[in-house]
Structure formats: C-alpha cells, structure tokens
A tleap script that builds the chain and sets N, CA, C and O, in Angstrom:
source leaprc.protein.ff14SB
mol = sequence {
  NMET GLY ILE HIE ALA ARG ASP GLY ARG ASN
  PRO GLN ASN SER ASN ALA ALA ALA PRO SER
  GLU GLU ALA SER SER PHE VAL ALA PHE ALA
  LYS GLU ALA LEU ALA ASP GLN VAL SER ASP
  VAL ARG ILE SER ASP ARG LEU THR SER SER
  ALA VAL CYS ILE VAL ALA ALA ASP ASN ALA
  MET ASP LEU GLN LEU GLU LYS MET LEU ALA
  SER ALA GLY ARG ALA PRO GLU ARG ALA LYS
  PRO ILE LEU GLU VAL ASN ALA GLY HIE ALA
  LEU ILE ALA LYS LEU GLY GLN ALA SER GLY
  ASP GLU GLU GLY ARG ARG ASP LEU ALA PHE
  LEU LEU LEU ASP GLU ALA ARG ILE ALA GLU
  GLY GLU ALA PRO THR ASP PRO ARG ALA PHE
  ALA GLU ARG LEU GLU ARG LEU MET ALA LYS
  ALA LEU CGLY
}
set mol.1.N position { 107.013 99.641 104.417 }
set mol.1.CA position { 107.591 101.136 105.613 }
set mol.1.C position { 106.532 101.599 106.567 }
set mol.1.O position { 105.371 101.239 106.758 }
set mol.2.N position { 107.438 102.671 107.198 }
set mol.2.CA position { 106.580 103.016 108.321 }
set mol.2.C position { 105.697 103.623 108.186 }
set mol.2.O position { 105.656 104.413 107.242 }
set mol.3.N position { 104.418 103.472 109.253 }
set mol.3.CA position { 102.884 104.694 109.587 }
set mol.3.C position { 103.563 104.714 110.618 }
set mol.3.O position { 104.444 104.006 111.105 }
set mol.4.N position { 102.710 106.182 111.055 }
set mol.4.CA position { 103.651 107.065 111.839 }
set mol.4.C position { 102.168 107.978 112.675 }
set mol.4.O position { 102.052 109.195 112.537 }
set mol.5.N position { 101.514 107.441 113.211 }
set mol.5.CA position { 100.594 107.623 113.751 }
set mol.5.C position { 100.124 109.719 114.616 }
set mol.5.O position { 99.263 110.406 115.163 }
set mol.6.N position { 101.368 109.692 114.143 }
set mol.6.CA position { 101.498 111.369 114.619 }
set mol.6.C position { 101.618 111.986 113.538 }
set mol.6.O position { 101.689 113.213 113.612 }
set mol.7.N position { 101.668 111.440 112.416 }
set mol.7.CA position { 101.439 112.052 110.576 }
set mol.7.C position { 99.843 111.957 110.443 }
set mol.7.O position { 99.164 112.597 109.640 }
set mol.8.N position { 99.519 111.309 111.105 }
set mol.8.CA position { 97.624 112.105 111.069 }
set mol.8.C position { 97.290 111.050 110.361 }
set mol.8.O position { 96.111 110.986 110.015 }
set mol.9.N position { 98.229 109.940 109.953 }
set mol.9.CA position { 97.749 108.926 108.475 }
set mol.9.C position { 96.588 108.065 109.175 }
set mol.9.O position { 96.646 108.312 110.379 }
set mol.10.N position { 95.425 107.037 108.866 }
set mol.10.CA position { 94.827 107.234 109.441 }
set mol.10.C position { 93.905 106.252 108.659 }
set mol.10.O position { 92.877 106.496 108.027 }
set mol.11.N position { 94.948 104.354 109.006 }
set mol.11.CA position { 94.660 102.832 107.528 }
set mol.11.C position { 93.404 103.055 107.648 }
set mol.11.O position { 92.781 102.917 106.595 }
set mol.12.N position { 92.499 103.500 109.007 }
set mol.12.CA position { 90.905 102.844 108.735 }
set mol.12.C position { 90.029 103.183 107.174 }
set mol.12.O position { 89.228 102.553 106.483 }
set mol.13.N position { 90.875 104.904 107.074 }
set mol.13.CA position { 90.005 105.580 106.536 }
set mol.13.C position { 89.720 105.771 105.233 }
set mol.13.O position { 90.062 106.564 104.355 }
set mol.14.N position { 88.783 104.553 105.363 }
set mol.14.CA position { 87.227 104.296 104.439 }
set mol.14.C position { 86.401 105.024 102.842 }
set mol.14.O position { 86.036 104.709 101.709 }
set mol.15.N position { 86.503 106.611 104.170 }
set mol.15.CA position { 85.267 107.907 103.738 }
set mol.15.C position { 86.208 108.349 102.902 }
set mol.15.O position { 85.933 109.348 102.237 }
set mol.16.N position { 87.241 107.851 102.778 }
set mol.16.CA position { 88.098 109.871 101.987 }
set mol.16.C position { 87.169 110.056 99.940 }
set mol.16.O position { 87.004 109.291 98.990 }
set mol.17.N position { 86.960 110.996 100.140 }
set mol.17.CA position { 87.083 111.617 99.454 }
set mol.17.C position { 86.970 111.484 97.052 }
set mol.17.O position { 87.721 112.397 96.708 }
set mol.18.N position { 86.755 111.222 96.547 }
set mol.18.CA position { 86.875 110.575 95.192 }
set mol.18.C position { 88.149 111.545 94.606 }
set mol.18.O position { 87.868 112.451 93.822 }
set mol.19.N position { 89.259 111.366 94.932 }
set mol.19.CA position { 90.051 112.236 93.901 }
set mol.19.C position { 90.375 112.860 93.285 }
set mol.19.O position { 90.172 112.431 92.149 }
set mol.20.N position { 90.818 113.735 93.282 }
set mol.20.CA position { 89.872 115.628 91.535 }
set mol.20.C position { 90.550 115.046 90.219 }
set mol.20.O position { 91.571 114.361 90.280 }
set mol.21.N position { 90.127 115.257 89.430 }
set mol.21.CA position { 91.202 114.934 88.545 }
set mol.21.C position { 92.915 114.965 88.579 }
set mol.21.O position { 93.936 114.284 88.674 }
set mol.22.N position { 92.274 116.526 88.397 }
set mol.22.CA position { 93.817 116.777 88.892 }
set mol.22.C position { 94.915 115.363 89.301 }
set mol.22.O position { 95.896 114.718 88.933 }
set mol.23.N position { 93.549 115.553 90.658 }
set mol.23.CA position { 94.969 115.010 91.521 }
set mol.23.C position { 95.686 113.256 90.793 }
set mol.23.O position { 96.777 112.695 90.899 }
set mol.24.N position { 94.390 112.915 90.089 }
set mol.24.CA position { 94.961 111.359 89.446 }
set mol.24.C position { 95.648 112.327 88.380 }
set mol.24.O position { 96.854 112.156 88.207 }
set mol.25.N position { 95.198 113.026 87.866 }
set mol.25.CA position { 96.160 112.295 86.333 }
set mol.25.C position { 98.438 113.679 86.542 }
set mol.25.O position { 99.426 114.072 85.921 }
set mol.26.N position { 97.757 113.665 87.854 }
set mol.26.CA position { 99.710 113.868 88.787 }
set mol.26.C position { 99.960 112.596 89.608 }
set mol.26.O position { 101.166 112.414 89.772 }
set mol.27.N position { 99.315 111.825 90.074 }
set mol.27.CA position { 99.946 110.592 90.454 }
set mol.27.C position { 99.984 109.819 89.090 }
set mol.27.O position { 101.112 109.335 88.995 }
set mol.28.N position { 99.148 109.468 87.883 }
set mol.28.CA position { 99.943 109.480 86.144 }
set mol.28.C position { 101.017 109.603 86.231 }
set mol.28.O position { 101.921 108.768 86.231 }
set mol.29.N position { 101.025 110.733 86.319 }
set mol.29.CA position { 102.509 111.293 85.361 }
set mol.29.C position { 103.475 110.706 86.671 }
set mol.29.O position { 104.505 110.091 86.394 }
set mol.30.N position { 103.139 110.898 87.911 }
set mol.30.CA position { 103.874 110.422 88.690 }
set mol.30.C position { 105.160 108.921 88.658 }
set mol.30.O position { 106.364 108.679 88.578 }
set mol.31.N position { 103.437 108.091 88.824 }
set mol.31.CA position { 103.732 106.487 88.581 }
set mol.31.C position { 104.934 106.332 87.091 }
set mol.31.O position { 105.801 105.459 87.059 }
set mol.32.N position { 104.716 107.421 85.910 }
set mol.32.CA position { 106.004 107.384 84.657 }
set mol.32.C position { 106.585 107.338 85.173 }
set mol.32.O position { 107.254 106.309 85.264 }
set mol.33.N position { 106.797 108.363 85.901 }
set mol.33.CA position { 107.810 109.707 86.418 }
set mol.33.C position { 109.654 109.293 87.402 }
set mol.33.O position { 110.777 109.796 87.458 }
set mol.34.N position { 108.774 107.873 88.095 }
set mol.34.CA position { 109.572 106.951 88.750 }
set mol.34.C position { 109.667 105.529 89.071 }
set mol.34.O position { 109.968 104.678 89.907 }
set mol.35.N position { 109.126 105.849 87.622 }
set mol.35.CA position { 108.688 103.782 87.430 }
set mol.35.C position { 110.432 103.060 88.175 }
set mol.35.O position { 110.554 102.125 88.965 }
set mol.36.N position { 111.532 103.918 87.550 }
set mol.36.CA position { 112.589 103.251 87.990 }
set mol.36.C position { 112.705 103.599 89.654 }
set mol.36.O position { 113.643 103.295 90.390 }
set mol.37.N position { 112.049 103.984 89.845 }
set mol.37.CA position { 112.696 104.900 92.125 }
set mol.37.C position { 111.508 103.629 92.948 }
set mol.37.O position { 112.042 103.120 93.934 }
set mol.38.N position { 109.837 103.021 92.625 }
set mol.38.CA position { 109.224 103.483 93.112 }
set mol.38.C position { 108.766 101.591 92.035 }
set mol.38.O position { 109.114 101.097 90.962 }
set mol.39.N position { 107.985 101.248 93.021 }
set mol.39.CA position { 106.613 100.006 92.618 }
set mol.39.C position { 105.666 100.610 91.592 }
set mol.39.O position { 105.568 100.389 90.385 }
set mol.40.N position { 105.047 101.367 92.331 }
set mol.40.CA position { 103.234 101.978 91.971 }
set mol.40.C position { 103.960 103.555 93.689 }
set mol.40.O position { 104.676 103.764 94.668 }
set mol.41.N position { 102.624 104.233 92.427 }
set mol.41.CA position { 102.996 105.647 92.730 }
set mol.41.C position { 100.769 105.000 92.850 }
set mol.41.O position { 100.048 104.475 92.002 }
set mol.42.N position { 100.514 105.410 94.228 }
set mol.42.CA position { 98.865 105.583 94.413 }
set mol.42.C position { 98.282 106.895 95.637 }
set mol.42.O position { 98.902 107.629 96.407 }
set mol.43.N position { 96.438 106.674 95.257 }
set mol.43.CA position { 96.064 107.355 95.990 }
set mol.43.C position { 96.208 107.006 97.590 }
set mol.43.O position { 96.877 105.974 97.536 }
set mol.44.N position { 96.022 107.210 98.676 }
set mol.44.CA position { 96.816 106.672 99.690 }
set mol.44.C position { 94.727 107.115 100.755 }
set mol.44.O position { 93.932 108.021 100.505 }
set mol.45.N position { 94.669 106.372 101.455 }
set mol.45.CA position { 93.439 106.228 101.723 }
set mol.45.C position { 93.709 106.440 103.480 }
set mol.45.O position { 92.888 106.404 104.397 }
set mol.46.N position { 96.167 106.816 103.525 }
set mol.46.CA position { 95.538 106.608 105.087 }
set mol.46.C position { 95.898 107.419 105.988 }
set mol.46.O position { 96.000 107.374 107.214 }
set mol.47.N position { 96.218 108.770 104.553 }
set mol.47.CA position { 96.983 110.004 105.072 }
set mol.47.C position { 96.096 111.557 105.476 }
set mol.47.O position { 94.873 111.433 105.526 }
set mol.48.N position { 96.369 112.227 105.608 }
set mol.48.CA position { 96.041 112.755 106.273 }
set mol.48.C position { 95.771 115.057 106.597 }
set mol.48.O position { 94.917 115.934 106.463 }
set mol.49.N position { 97.113 114.878 107.025 }
set mol.49.CA position { 97.567 115.567 107.048 }
set mol.49.C position { 99.525 115.645 105.881 }
set mol.49.O position { 100.013 116.469 105.108 }
set mol.50.N position { 99.872 114.601 106.309 }
set mol.50.CA position { 100.771 114.541 105.281 }
set mol.50.C position { 100.906 114.293 103.201 }
set mol.50.O position { 100.600 113.316 102.519 }
set mol.51.N position { 101.345 115.330 102.890 }
set mol.51.CA position { 101.201 115.506 101.336 }
set mol.51.C position { 101.201 113.929 100.605 }
set mol.51.O position { 100.434 113.403 99.799 }
set mol.52.N position { 102.703 113.355 101.440 }
set mol.52.CA position { 103.017 111.909 100.915 }
set mol.52.C position { 103.500 111.010 102.024 }
set mol.52.O position { 103.940 111.344 103.123 }
set mol.53.N position { 103.338 109.833 101.535 }
set mol.53.CA position { 104.510 108.456 101.967 }
set mol.53.C position { 105.065 107.615 101.804 }
set mol.53.O position { 104.257 107.076 101.047 }
set mol.54.N position { 106.190 106.642 101.886 }
set mol.54.CA position { 106.510 106.040 101.500 }
set mol.54.C position { 106.306 104.354 102.435 }
set mol.54.O position { 106.971 103.986 103.403 }
set mol.55.N position { 105.693 103.944 102.058 }
set mol.55.CA position { 105.309 102.670 102.463 }
set mol.55.C position { 106.043 101.439 101.425 }
set mol.55.O position { 106.668 101.517 100.367 }
set mol.56.N position { 105.473 99.872 102.622 }
set mol.56.CA position { 106.632 98.711 101.276 }
set mol.56.C position { 105.608 98.165 100.564 }
set mol.56.O position { 104.451 98.230 100.978 }
set mol.57.N position { 105.905 97.625 99.522 }
set mol.57.CA position { 105.436 97.052 98.436 }
set mol.57.C position { 104.770 95.305 99.273 }
set mol.57.O position { 105.395 94.407 99.839 }
set mol.58.N position { 103.310 95.472 98.978 }
set mol.58.CA position { 102.809 94.064 98.982 }
set mol.58.C position { 103.522 92.611 100.688 }
set mol.58.O position { 103.239 92.200 101.814 }
set mol.59.N position { 104.799 92.473 99.247 }
set mol.59.CA position { 105.101 91.030 99.765 }
set mol.59.C position { 106.744 91.481 99.868 }
set mol.59.O position { 107.694 90.939 99.303 }
set mol.60.N position { 106.748 92.045 100.306 }
set mol.60.CA position { 107.970 93.571 101.096 }
set mol.60.C position { 107.878 93.114 101.908 }
set mol.60.O position { 106.818 92.555 102.190 }
set mol.61.N position { 109.285 93.101 102.991 }
set mol.61.CA position { 110.356 93.406 104.137 }
set mol.61.C position { 109.768 95.391 104.280 }
set mol.61.O position { 109.837 96.425 103.615 }
set mol.62.N position { 109.206 94.888 105.651 }
set mol.62.CA position { 108.972 96.364 106.180 }
set mol.62.C position { 110.933 97.259 106.005 }
set mol.62.O position { 112.125 96.952 106.030 }
set mol.63.N position { 110.024 98.439 105.842 }
set mol.63.CA position { 111.355 99.556 106.325 }
set mol.63.C position { 112.427 99.627 107.146 }
set mol.63.O position { 113.559 100.031 106.880 }
set mol.64.N position { 111.659 98.879 108.950 }
set mol.64.CA position { 112.548 99.582 109.393 }
set mol.64.C position { 113.370 97.975 109.805 }
set mol.64.O position { 114.537 97.948 110.198 }
set mol.65.N position { 112.284 96.366 109.580 }
set mol.65.CA position { 113.194 95.837 109.580 }
set mol.65.C position { 114.289 95.520 108.925 }
set mol.65.O position { 115.067 94.580 109.082 }
set mol.66.N position { 114.275 96.521 108.066 }
set mol.66.CA position { 115.452 95.578 106.506 }
set mol.66.C position { 116.164 97.040 107.231 }
set mol.66.O position { 116.509 97.649 106.218 }
set mol.67.N position { 116.424 97.612 108.010 }
set mol.67.CA position { 117.585 98.698 108.305 }
set mol.67.C position { 117.986 98.163 109.375 }
set mol.67.O position { 119.163 98.487 109.541 }
set mol.68.N position { 117.393 97.108 110.692 }
set mol.68.CA position { 117.889 96.604 111.919 }
set mol.68.C position { 118.615 95.046 110.748 }
set mol.68.O position { 119.434 94.332 111.328 }
set mol.69.N position { 118.244 94.631 109.138 }
set mol.69.CA position { 119.144 93.750 109.034 }
set mol.69.C position { 120.666 94.239 108.974 }
set mol.69.O position { 121.684 93.761 109.474 }
set mol.70.N position { 120.342 95.903 107.799 }
set mol.70.CA position { 121.373 96.260 107.449 }
set mol.70.C position { 122.573 97.043 108.167 }
set mol.70.O position { 123.668 97.506 107.850 }
set mol.71.N position { 121.803 96.941 109.260 }
set mol.71.CA position { 123.024 97.688 110.968 }
set mol.71.C position { 123.506 95.942 111.774 }
set mol.71.O position { 124.058 95.906 112.873 }
set mol.72.N position { 123.175 94.700 111.004 }
set mol.72.CA position { 123.544 93.817 111.669 }
set mol.72.C position { 124.543 92.980 110.653 }
set mol.72.O position { 125.151 91.957 110.970 }
set mol.73.N position { 124.581 93.598 109.431 }
set mol.73.CA position { 125.832 93.566 108.681 }
set mol.73.C position { 124.145 91.916 107.969 }
set mol.73.O position { 123.983 91.438 109.092 }
set mol.74.N position { 123.650 91.498 107.513 }
set mol.74.CA position { 122.832 90.942 106.974 }
set mol.74.C position { 121.383 91.692 105.606 }
set mol.74.O position { 120.365 91.130 105.203 }
set mol.75.N position { 121.848 92.873 105.319 }
set mol.75.CA position { 121.602 93.990 104.440 }
set mol.75.C position { 121.059 92.547 103.666 }
set mol.75.O position { 121.630 91.482 103.428 }
set mol.76.N position { 119.030 93.286 103.268 }
set mol.76.CA position { 118.567 92.517 102.188 }
set mol.76.C position { 118.116 92.797 100.810 }
set mol.76.O position { 117.444 93.774 100.480 }
set mol.77.N position { 118.450 92.062 100.202 }
set mol.77.CA position { 117.487 93.159 98.942 }
set mol.77.C position { 117.000 94.171 97.940 }
set mol.77.O position { 117.143 93.724 96.802 }
set mol.78.N position { 116.558 95.185 97.956 }
set mol.78.CA position { 115.814 95.959 99.333 }
set mol.78.C position { 114.565 96.310 97.859 }
set mol.78.O position { 115.044 97.063 97.010 }
set mol.79.N position { 113.098 95.814 97.578 }
set mol.79.CA position { 112.064 96.032 97.230 }
set mol.79.C position { 112.569 97.183 96.936 }
set mol.79.O position { 113.639 97.671 97.301 }
set mol.80.N position { 110.944 98.025 95.580 }
set mol.80.CA position { 111.181 99.396 95.291 }
set mol.80.C position { 109.543 99.516 96.570 }
set mol.80.O position { 108.688 98.654 96.771 }
set mol.81.N position { 109.638 100.559 97.026 }
set mol.81.CA position { 108.077 101.382 98.488 }
set mol.81.C position { 107.246 101.720 96.759 }
set mol.81.O position { 107.337 101.828 95.536 }
set mol.82.N position { 106.591 101.743 97.770 }
set mol.82.CA position { 104.987 102.839 96.902 }
set mol.82.C position { 104.896 104.022 97.519 }
set mol.82.O position { 105.074 104.330 98.697 }
set mol.83.N position { 104.537 104.772 96.387 }
set mol.83.CA position { 104.563 105.915 96.629 }
set mol.83.C position { 103.253 105.888 97.134 }
set mol.83.O position { 102.655 104.910 96.684 }
set mol.84.N position { 102.367 106.772 98.111 }
set mol.84.CA position { 100.979 107.117 98.790 }
set mol.84.C position { 101.273 108.371 99.037 }
set mol.84.O position { 102.051 108.839 99.867 }
set mol.85.N position { 99.994 109.351 97.563 }
set mol.85.CA position { 100.209 110.232 98.069 }
set mol.85.C position { 98.910 110.714 98.418 }
set mol.85.O position { 97.911 110.081 98.076 }
set mol.86.N position { 98.827 111.875 99.129 }
set mol.86.CA position { 97.257 112.333 99.761 }
set mol.86.C position { 96.724 113.529 99.137 }
set mol.86.O position { 97.084 114.666 99.442 }
set mol.87.N position { 95.615 113.165 98.009 }
set mol.87.CA position { 94.486 113.889 97.250 }
set mol.87.C position { 94.044 114.571 97.339 }
set mol.87.O position { 93.449 115.338 96.583 }
set mol.88.N position { 94.280 114.462 98.751 }
set mol.88.CA position { 93.649 116.538 99.754 }
set mol.88.C position { 94.147 117.224 100.156 }
set mol.88.O position { 93.902 118.396 100.441 }
set mol.89.N position { 95.322 116.331 100.302 }
set mol.89.CA position { 96.529 117.537 100.228 }
set mol.89.C position { 96.386 118.888 99.582 }
set mol.89.O position { 95.664 118.896 98.585 }
set mol.90.N position { 96.872 119.922 99.907 }
set mol.90.CA position { 96.253 121.195 99.162 }
set mol.90.C position { 97.926 121.155 98.273 }
set mol.90.O position { 97.959 121.464 97.082 }
set mol.91.N position { 99.168 120.761 98.992 }
set mol.91.CA position { 99.433 120.447 98.032 }
set mol.91.C position { 100.293 119.483 96.550 }
set mol.91.O position { 101.224 119.552 95.747 }
set mol.92.N position { 99.499 118.899 96.856 }
set mol.92.CA position { 98.961 117.566 95.321 }
set mol.92.C position { 97.568 117.921 94.547 }
set mol.92.O position { 97.094 117.147 93.716 }
set mol.93.N position { 96.861 119.357 94.950 }
set mol.93.CA position { 96.084 119.667 94.254 }
set mol.93.C position { 96.857 120.939 94.088 }
set mol.93.O position { 96.047 121.866 94.073 }
set mol.94.N position { 97.634 121.211 94.006 }
set mol.94.CA position { 98.884 122.990 93.617 }
set mol.94.C position { 99.285 122.032 91.902 }
set mol.94.O position { 98.967 122.440 90.785 }
set mol.95.N position { 100.247 120.374 92.309 }
set mol.95.CA position { 100.764 119.928 91.164 }
set mol.95.C position { 99.870 119.205 90.894 }
set mol.95.O position { 100.421 118.728 89.902 }
set mol.96.N position { 98.873 118.668 90.931 }
set mol.96.CA position { 97.962 118.784 89.507 }
set mol.96.C position { 97.217 119.462 88.376 }
set mol.96.O position { 96.607 119.046 87.391 }
set mol.97.N position { 97.617 121.226 89.115 }
set mol.97.CA position { 97.022 122.128 87.869 }
set mol.97.C position { 98.818 122.729 88.244 }
set mol.97.O position { 99.169 123.907 88.311 }
set mol.98.N position { 99.372 121.951 88.366 }
set mol.98.CA position { 100.891 122.776 87.459 }
set mol.98.C position { 100.629 122.054 86.014 }
set mol.98.O position { 99.898 121.147 85.617 }
set mol.99.N position { 101.762 123.067 85.338 }
set mol.99.CA position { 101.356 122.850 84.355 }
set mol.99.C position { 103.131 123.329 83.960 }
set mol.99.O position { 103.820 123.615 84.940 }
set mol.100.N position { 103.806 123.400 82.544 }
set mol.100.CA position { 105.292 123.754 82.637 }
set mol.100.C position { 106.032 122.275 81.939 }
set mol.100.O position { 105.610 121.273 82.516 }
set mol.101.N position { 107.033 121.971 80.829 }
set mol.101.CA position { 107.633 121.543 80.863 }
set mol.101.C position { 108.221 120.604 81.998 }
set mol.101.O position { 108.548 120.707 83.180 }
set mol.102.N position { 108.170 119.403 80.773 }
set mol.102.CA position { 108.438 118.042 81.290 }
set mol.102.C position { 109.453 117.800 82.603 }
set mol.102.O position { 109.258 117.257 83.691 }
set mol.103.N position { 110.675 118.477 81.984 }
set mol.103.CA position { 111.531 118.247 83.684 }
set mol.103.C position { 110.971 119.261 85.555 }
set mol.103.O position { 111.025 119.038 86.764 }
set mol.104.N position { 110.540 120.248 84.700 }
set mol.104.CA position { 110.091 121.212 85.996 }
set mol.104.C position { 108.791 119.630 86.482 }
set mol.104.O position { 108.889 119.193 87.629 }
set mol.105.N position { 107.738 118.985 85.527 }
set mol.105.CA position { 107.077 117.823 86.842 }
set mol.105.C position { 107.945 117.219 87.030 }
set mol.105.O position { 108.042 116.746 88.162 }
set mol.106.N position { 108.736 117.002 86.291 }
set mol.106.CA position { 109.677 115.595 87.348 }
set mol.106.C position { 110.301 116.102 87.525 }
set mol.106.O position { 111.013 115.938 86.534 }
set mol.107.N position { 110.649 116.593 87.957 }
set mol.107.CA position { 111.233 117.664 89.081 }
set mol.107.C position { 110.092 117.273 90.685 }
set mol.107.O position { 110.284 116.762 91.788 }
set mol.108.N position { 108.949 117.861 89.963 }
set mol.108.CA position { 108.413 117.622 91.019 }
set mol.108.C position { 108.228 116.935 91.712 }
set mol.108.O position { 108.196 117.161 92.921 }
set mol.109.N position { 107.933 115.217 90.856 }
set mol.109.CA position { 107.761 113.954 90.774 }
set mol.109.C position { 109.002 113.021 92.636 }
set mol.109.O position { 109.122 112.154 93.502 }
set mol.110.N position { 109.405 114.024 92.089 }
set mol.110.CA position { 111.082 113.645 91.976 }
set mol.110.C position { 111.410 113.996 93.722 }
set mol.110.O position { 111.775 113.274 94.650 }
set mol.111.N position { 111.025 115.699 93.604 }
set mol.111.CA position { 111.234 115.976 94.789 }
set mol.111.C position { 110.232 114.986 96.087 }
set mol.111.O position { 110.746 114.271 96.947 }
set mol.112.N position { 109.209 115.144 95.955 }
set mol.112.CA position { 107.712 114.709 96.723 }
set mol.112.C position { 108.381 113.032 96.951 }
set mol.112.O position { 107.863 112.459 97.909 }
set mol.113.N position { 108.879 112.648 96.597 }
set mol.113.CA position { 109.746 110.549 96.523 }
set mol.113.C position { 110.628 111.552 97.167 }
set mol.113.O position { 111.026 110.693 97.953 }
set mol.114.N position { 111.197 112.460 97.482 }
set mol.114.CA position { 112.525 112.554 98.058 }
set mol.114.C position { 111.608 113.243 99.623 }
set mol.114.O position { 112.038 113.053 100.760 }
set mol.115.N position { 110.731 113.781 99.409 }
set mol.115.CA position { 109.967 113.933 100.709 }
set mol.115.C position { 109.943 113.675 101.766 }
set mol.115.O position { 110.158 114.022 102.928 }
set mol.116.N position { 109.257 112.137 100.376 }
set mol.116.CA position { 108.808 110.748 101.133 }
set mol.116.C position { 109.438 110.292 102.344 }
set mol.116.O position { 109.198 110.207 103.549 }
set mol.117.N position { 110.922 109.870 100.983 }
set mol.117.CA position { 112.061 109.291 102.567 }
set mol.117.C position { 113.088 110.227 103.112 }
set mol.117.O position { 114.110 109.743 103.600 }
set mol.118.N position { 112.947 111.301 103.082 }
set mol.118.CA position { 113.688 112.358 103.926 }
set mol.118.C position { 112.341 112.177 105.907 }
set mol.118.O position { 112.612 111.759 107.032 }
set mol.119.N position { 111.572 112.521 105.539 }
set mol.119.CA position { 110.022 112.153 106.835 }
set mol.119.C position { 111.114 110.089 107.433 }
set mol.119.O position { 111.706 109.753 108.458 }
set mol.120.N position { 110.871 109.497 106.363 }
set mol.120.CA position { 111.067 107.894 107.276 }
set mol.120.C position { 112.454 107.625 108.313 }
set mol.120.O position { 112.962 106.840 109.113 }
set mol.121.N position { 112.677 109.453 107.332 }
set mol.121.CA position { 114.877 109.168 108.192 }
set mol.121.C position { 115.860 108.433 107.678 }
set mol.121.O position { 116.859 107.901 108.162 }
set mol.122.N position { 115.181 108.529 106.106 }
set mol.122.CA position { 116.468 108.548 104.925 }
set mol.122.C position { 117.012 109.675 104.292 }
set mol.122.O position { 116.736 110.869 104.408 }
set mol.123.N position { 117.899 109.037 103.551 }
set mol.123.CA position { 118.303 110.108 102.954 }
set mol.123.C position { 118.140 110.849 101.522 }
set mol.123.O position { 118.369 112.040 101.732 }
set mol.124.N position { 117.993 110.748 100.852 }
set mol.124.CA position { 117.353 111.099 99.674 }
set mol.124.C position { 118.677 110.005 98.340 }
set mol.124.O position { 119.828 110.430 98.242 }
set mol.125.N position { 118.368 109.067 97.730 }
set mol.125.CA position { 118.910 108.516 97.215 }
set mol.125.C position { 119.869 108.947 96.075 }
set mol.125.O position { 120.851 108.243 95.837 }
set mol.126.N position { 119.621 110.107 95.340 }
set mol.126.CA position { 120.598 111.111 94.600 }
set mol.126.C position { 120.999 112.075 95.360 }
set mol.126.O position { 120.695 113.150 94.844 }
set mol.127.N position { 121.886 112.274 96.977 }
set mol.127.CA position { 121.144 113.636 96.492 }
set mol.127.C position { 121.490 114.957 96.145 }
set mol.127.O position { 120.752 115.931 96.297 }
set mol.128.N position { 123.585 114.982 95.282 }
set mol.128.CA position { 123.164 115.765 94.576 }
set mol.128.C position { 122.556 116.087 93.369 }
set mol.128.O position { 123.142 116.841 92.592 }
set mol.129.N position { 121.081 115.463 93.002 }
set mol.129.CA position { 119.848 115.236 92.244 }
set mol.129.C position { 119.091 116.293 93.183 }
set mol.129.O position { 118.791 117.408 92.755 }
set mol.130.N position { 118.812 115.893 94.441 }
set mol.130.CA position { 118.426 116.042 95.017 }
set mol.130.C position { 118.603 118.114 95.016 }
set mol.130.O position { 117.962 119.133 94.758 }
set mol.131.N position { 119.396 117.834 95.306 }
set mol.131.CA position { 119.715 119.190 95.385 }
set mol.131.C position { 119.140 119.989 94.106 }
set mol.131.O position { 117.997 120.428 93.984 }
set mol.132.N position { 120.342 120.084 93.060 }
set mol.132.CA position { 119.892 120.234 91.802 }
set mol.132.C position { 118.057 120.469 91.428 }
set mol.132.O position { 117.636 121.572 91.076 }
set mol.133.N position { 117.157 119.273 91.578 }
set mol.133.CA position { 116.006 119.708 92.003 }
set mol.133.C position { 115.806 120.926 92.151 }
set mol.133.O position { 115.688 121.671 91.178 }
set mol.134.N position { 115.707 121.488 93.803 }
set mol.134.CA position { 115.571 122.162 94.524 }
set mol.134.C position { 115.784 123.118 94.195 }
set mol.134.O position { 114.763 123.771 93.979 }
set mol.135.N position { 117.358 123.996 93.882 }
set mol.135.CA position { 117.343 125.269 93.151 }
set mol.135.C position { 116.877 124.906 91.747 }
set mol.135.O position { 117.556 125.636 91.026 }
set mol.136.N position { 116.237 124.312 91.121 }
set mol.136.CA position { 115.799 124.623 90.319 }
set mol.136.C position { 114.581 124.814 90.106 }
set mol.136.O position { 114.253 125.493 89.133 }
set mol.137.N position { 113.415 124.146 91.143 }
set mol.137.CA position { 112.545 124.345 91.661 }
set mol.137.C position { 112.453 126.903 92.089 }
set mol.137.O position { 111.863 127.868 91.602 }
set mol.138.N position { 113.747 126.563 93.528 }
set mol.138.CA position { 113.776 127.490 93.349 }
set mol.138.C position { 113.991 128.772 93.074 }
set mol.138.O position { 113.531 129.730 93.696 }
set mol.139.N position { 114.859 128.802 91.921 }
set mol.139.CA position { 115.342 129.671 90.450 }
set mol.139.C position { 113.586 130.258 90.215 }
set mol.139.O position { 113.056 131.263 90.688 }
set mol.140.N position { 112.899 129.006 89.149 }
set mol.140.CA position { 111.515 129.026 89.113 }
set mol.140.C position { 110.696 129.994 89.919 }
set mol.140.O position { 109.820 130.723 89.455 }
set mol.141.N position { 111.015 129.937 90.981 }
set mol.141.CA position { 109.953 130.237 91.912 }
set mol.141.C position { 109.835 131.609 92.720 }
set mol.141.O position { 109.088 131.981 93.625 }
set mol.142.N position { 111.182 132.379 91.815 }
set mol.142.CA position { 111.846 133.835 92.127 }
set mol.142.C position { 112.407 134.008 91.473 }
set mol.142.O position { 113.468 134.623 91.587 }
set mol.143.N position { 111.638 133.226 89.819 }
set mol.143.CA position { 111.394 134.696 88.995 }
set mol.143.C position { 112.835 134.167 88.131 }
set mol.143.O position { 113.309 134.865 87.235 }
savepdb mol mol.pdb
quit
C-alpha cells in the first residue's frame, strides 16, 4: 500500500533506535486486538513523522493497483494489510504507557488503524464503530 515521501517516511532508514519496552508492549497488544483486520502489526523502520501507516503484505497487491482494478470492475480479493508503527513517535510512546481497561486500549488500537486508512485515502471499514470509539475517547478525555 502506498508509501508517501511527503510523510517523511524513509525506507532506507536502518539507523532507527531500538523500540522502547512500552512501544513494543503496545505493538504486541495491537497485534492481538487487530488480528481480524491486519496480517501483522510491526515496528516501522521507514516512518519518521507519521505515527502509523498501512502497507501491503509481502505477497499482496499494492493498494493503488487494487483501487485501479476495482474502478475497472475487476476488484481482487483484498489481502489484510500490515500496520506499521513508528516507535519513536510521541503518540506511540503515550499509548505504550497507557493503562486502563481492555476496551479503551482496543479502541486506541482500532483508532490508529483507522487513522492509517484515512491517511491512505480510504474510509474506516466500519464508520459507525469509528465514530463510537472516537466519542468514547473524547468523553473519557473530558472526564
């Protein structure tokens, strides 16, 4: 799925620092929570300014090619994407430190996935669930 240079993503970034224990913990949690939606959740070595992105699985078709085929009436079966996480991003660090109920943590993981989809020009797969998660998060933040 698309990698955008304007997002500051650098596929050649091999000097990335090791992820924190908190970031690794959140990735492990997100991997479990999002198992029905993505084929993997992993620490990215390409993201520098974005918190997350979605990419095609190793043997899957590129998102842009899927969109072109769909517009031509030849929509292929969609493979589950990979959610890549920028372990150095402030949001990911905060999520790794977040404690609380399981539902709240799941909401955060799904919101990150939806953020990545929106950044790629897609809609969330379930707009109603996206809105409900966002409302719960805002209500919790406002006390």
